VEXVO-911621 format. One record per residue: residue number from 1; x, y, z of N, C-alpha, C, CB in turn. Coordinates in steps of 0.2 Angstrom, whole numbers. Glycine has a CB too. Example, Ala and Ser with C-alpha at 12.3 -4.5 7.8 and 13.67 -1.06 7.14 Angstrom:
<dokols>
+-----+-------+-------+-------+-------+-------+-------+-------+-------+-------+-------+-------+-------+
!   k !   n_x !   n_y !   n_z !  ca_x !  ca_y !  ca_z !   c_x !   c_y !   c_z !  cb_x !  cb_y !  cb_z !
+-----+-------+-------+-------+-------+-------+-------+-------+-------+-------+-------+-------+-------+
!   1 !    66 !   -28 !    39 !    62 !   -22 !    39 !    66 !   -16 !    39 !    57 !   -22 !    45 !
!   2 !    64 !   -11 !    35 !    68 !    -5 !    36 !    64 !     0 !    39 !    70 !    -3 !    29 !
+-----+-------+-------+-------+-------+-------+-------+-------+-------+-------+-------+-------+-------+
</dokols>
This chain:
<dokols>
+-----+-------+-------+-------+-------+-------+-------+-------+-------+-------+-------+-------+-------+
!   k !   n_x !   n_y !   n_z !  ca_x !  ca_y !  ca_z !   c_x !   c_y !   c_z !  cb_x !  cb_y !  cb_z !
+-----+-------+-------+-------+-------+-------+-------+-------+-------+-------+-------+-------+-------+
!   1 !     4 !    -6 !     0 !     0 !     0 !     0 !     4 !     6 !     0 !    -5 !     0 !     6 !
!   2 !    11 !     6 !    -1 !    15 !    11 !     0 !    17 !    14 !    -8 !    22 !     9 !     3 !
!   3 !    17 !    20 !    -8 !    19 !    23 !   -15 !    25 !    21 !   -17 !    18 !    31 !   -14 !
!   4 !    30 !    20 !   -13 !    37 !    18 !   -15 !    38 !    10 !   -16 !    42 !    20 !   -10 !
!   5 !    33 !     6 !   -15 !    34 !    -1 !   -16 !    34 !    -3 !   -23 !    27 !    -5 !   -13 !
!   6 !    39 !    -7 !   -25 !    40 !    -9 !   -32 !    43 !   -16 !   -32 !    44 !    -4 !   -36 !
!   7 !    40 !   -21 !   -35 !    43 !   -27 !   -35 !    49 !   -28 !   -39 !    37 !   -32 !   -38 !
!   8 !    50 !   -23 !   -44 !    56 !   -24 !   -48 !    62 !   -20 !   -46 !    54 !   -21 !   -55 !
!   9 !    63 !   -18 !   -40 !    69 !   -14 !   -38 !    72 !   -18 !   -32 !    68 !    -7 !   -36 !
!  10 !    78 !   -17 !   -30 !    81 !   -20 !   -24 !    77 !   -18 !   -18 !    88 !   -17 !   -23 !
!  11 !    76 !   -23 !   -13 !    73 !   -22 !    -7 !    65 !   -21 !    -8 !    76 !   -17 !    -3 !
!  12 !    63 !   -21 !   -14 !    56 !   -19 !   -16 !    54 !   -12 !   -14 !    51 !   -25 !   -13 !
!  13 !    58 !    -8 !   -14 !    57 !    -1 !   -12 !    61 !     4 !   -16 !    58 !     0 !    -4 !
!  14 !    58 !     9 !   -18 !    61 !    14 !   -22 !    65 !    19 !   -18 !    57 !    18 !   -27 !
!  15 !    63 !    19 !   -12 !    67 !    24 !    -7 !    74 !    21 !    -5 !    63 !    25 !     0 !
!  16 !    79 !    24 !    -8 !    86 !    21 !    -7 !    88 !    20 !     0 !    91 !    26 !   -11 !
!  17 !    86 !    24 !     5 !    89 !    23 !    12 !    84 !    20 !    17 !    91 !    30 !    14 !
!  18 !    79 !    18 !    14 !    74 !    14 !    19 !    77 !     7 !    20 !    67 !    13 !    15 !
!  19 !    76 !     5 !    27 !    78 !    -2 !    29 !    73 !    -7 !    26 !    78 !    -2 !    36 !
!  20 !    77 !   -13 !    24 !    73 !   -18 !    21 !    68 !   -21 !    26 !    77 !   -23 !    18 !
!  21 !    62 !   -23 !    24 !    58 !   -27 !    29 !    58 !   -34 !    27 !    50 !   -24 !    28 !
!  22 !    61 !   -38 !    32 !    63 !   -45 !    31 !    56 !   -49 !    32 !    68 !   -47 !    35 !
!  23 !    52 !   -48 !    37 !    46 !   -52 !    38 !    40 !   -47 !    36 !    46 !   -54 !    46 !
!  24 !    37 !   -48 !    30 !    32 !   -44 !    28 !    25 !   -47 !    31 !    32 !   -44 !    21 !
!  25 !    25 !   -52 !    34 !    19 !   -55 !    37 !    17 !   -52 !    44 !    19 !   -62 !    38 !
!  26 !    22 !   -48 !    47 !    21 !   -46 !    54 !    21 !   -38 !    53 !    27 !   -48 !    59 !
!  27 !    19 !   -35 !    59 !    18 !   -28 !    59 !    25 !   -25 !    58 !    15 !   -25 !    65 !
!  28 !    26 !   -19 !    55 !    33 !   -16 !    54 !    32 !    -9 !    53 !    36 !   -19 !    48 !
!  29 !    37 !    -5 !    53 !    37 !     2 !    53 !    42 !     5 !    48 !    38 !     6 !    60 !
!  30 !    40 !    10 !    44 !    44 !    13 !    39 !    43 !    21 !    40 !    43 !    10 !    32 !
!  31 !    48 !    24 !    41 !    48 !    32 !    42 !    46 !    35 !    35 !    54 !    34 !    45 !
!  32 !    47 !    31 !    30 !    46 !    34 !    23 !    40 !    32 !    20 !    52 !    32 !    18 !
!  33 !    35 !    28 !    24 !    29 !    26 !    21 !    25 !    32 !    19 !    25 !    22 !    26 !
!  34 !    22 !    31 !    13 !    17 !    36 !    10 !    12 !    32 !     6 !    21 !    41 !     5 !
!  35 !     6 !    33 !     9 !     0 !    29 !     6 !     0 !    30 !    -2 !    -6 !    30 !     9 !
!  36 !    -1 !    24 !    -5 !    -2 !    24 !   -13 !    -9 !    27 !   -14 !    -1 !    17 !   -16 !
!  37 !   -10 !    31 !   -19 !   -17 !    34 !   -21 !   -21 !    28 !   -23 !   -16 !    39 !   -27 !
!  38 !   -27 !    28 !   -20 !   -32 !    22 !   -22 !   -29 !    15 !   -20 !   -33 !    22 !   -29 !
!  39 !   -26 !    15 !   -14 !   -23 !     9 !   -12 !   -29 !     5 !    -9 !   -18 !    10 !    -7 !
!  40 !   -34 !     8 !    -6 !   -39 !     4 !    -3 !   -46 !     7 !    -6 !   -39 !     5 !     4 !
!  41 !   -50 !     3 !    -8 !   -57 !     5 !   -11 !   -62 !     2 !    -6 !   -58 !     4 !   -18 !
!  42 !   -67 !     5 !    -4 !   -72 !     2 !     0 !   -76 !    -3 !    -4 !   -77 !     7 !     3 !
!  43 !   -78 !    -8 !     0 !   -82 !   -14 !    -4 !   -88 !   -11 !    -6 !   -83 !   -20 !     1 !
!  44 !   -91 !   -14 !   -11 !   -98 !   -13 !   -14 !  -103 !   -16 !   -10 !   -98 !   -15 !   -22 !
!  45 !  -106 !   -11 !    -6 !  -111 !   -14 !    -1 !  -118 !   -13 !    -4 !  -111 !   -10 !     5 !
!  46 !  -119 !   -11 !   -10 !  -126 !   -10 !   -13 !  -130 !   -16 !   -12 !  -125 !    -8 !   -20 !
!  47 !  -128 !   -22 !   -14 !  -132 !   -28 !   -13 !  -135 !   -29 !    -6 !  -128 !   -34 !   -16 !
!  48 !  -130 !   -28 !    -1 !  -132 !   -29 !     6 !  -137 !   -23 !     8 !  -126 !   -28 !    10 !
!  49 !  -136 !   -17 !     6 !  -141 !   -12 !     7 !  -147 !   -13 !     4 !  -138 !    -5 !     5 !
!  50 !  -148 !   -16 !    -2 !  -154 !   -17 !    -5 !  -158 !   -23 !    -1 !  -153 !   -19 !   -13 !
!  51 !  -154 !   -28 !     1 !  -157 !   -33 !     5 !  -160 !   -30 !    12 !  -152 !   -39 !     6 !
!  52 !  -156 !   -26 !    15 !  -158 !   -23 !    21 !  -165 !   -19 !    20 !  -153 !   -19 !    24 !
!  53 !  -165 !   -15 !    14 !  -171 !   -11 !    13 !  -177 !   -16 !    12 !  -170 !    -7 !     7 !
!  54 !  -176 !   -21 !     8 !  -181 !   -26 !     7 !  -184 !   -29 !    13 !  -179 !   -32 !     2 !
!  55 !  -179 !   -31 !    18 !  -181 !   -34 !    24 !  -185 !   -29 !    28 !  -175 !   -36 !    28 !
!  56 !  -183 !   -23 !    28 !  -187 !   -17 !    32 !  -194 !   -16 !    29 !  -183 !   -11 !    31 !
!  57 !  -195 !   -17 !    22 !  -201 !   -17 !    19 !  -206 !   -22 !    21 !  -201 !   -16 !    11 !
!  58 !  -202 !   -28 !    22 !  -206 !   -34 !    23 !  -208 !   -35 !    31 !  -202 !   -40 !    22 !
!  59 !  -204 !   -33 !    35 !  -205 !   -34 !    42 !  -206 !   -27 !    46 !  -199 !   -37 !    46 !
!  60 !  -205 !   -22 !    42 !  -206 !   -15 !    46 !  -200 !   -13 !    49 !  -212 !   -15 !    50 !
!  61 !  -199 !    -7 !    50 !  -193 !    -4 !    53 !  -195 !    -4 !    61 !  -191 !     3 !    51 !
!  62 !  -190 !    -6 !    65 !  -191 !    -6 !    72 !  -189 !     0 !    75 !  -188 !   -12 !    76 !
+-----+-------+-------+-------+-------+-------+-------+-------+-------+-------+-------+-------+-------+
</dokols>
């Protein structure tokens, strides 16, 4: 999710002085972390919202 992450460079980071993260499965810290634009998009909840509205119509809102 970092803007500097790149699979094709050494240490998988374009920041030349950042320390390498050896265990990527555990929590870690990088002082150069910058979130990548559009790294996270919210899930599409329209189907769940439609189902909730249908149930409210059927059983009435409490």
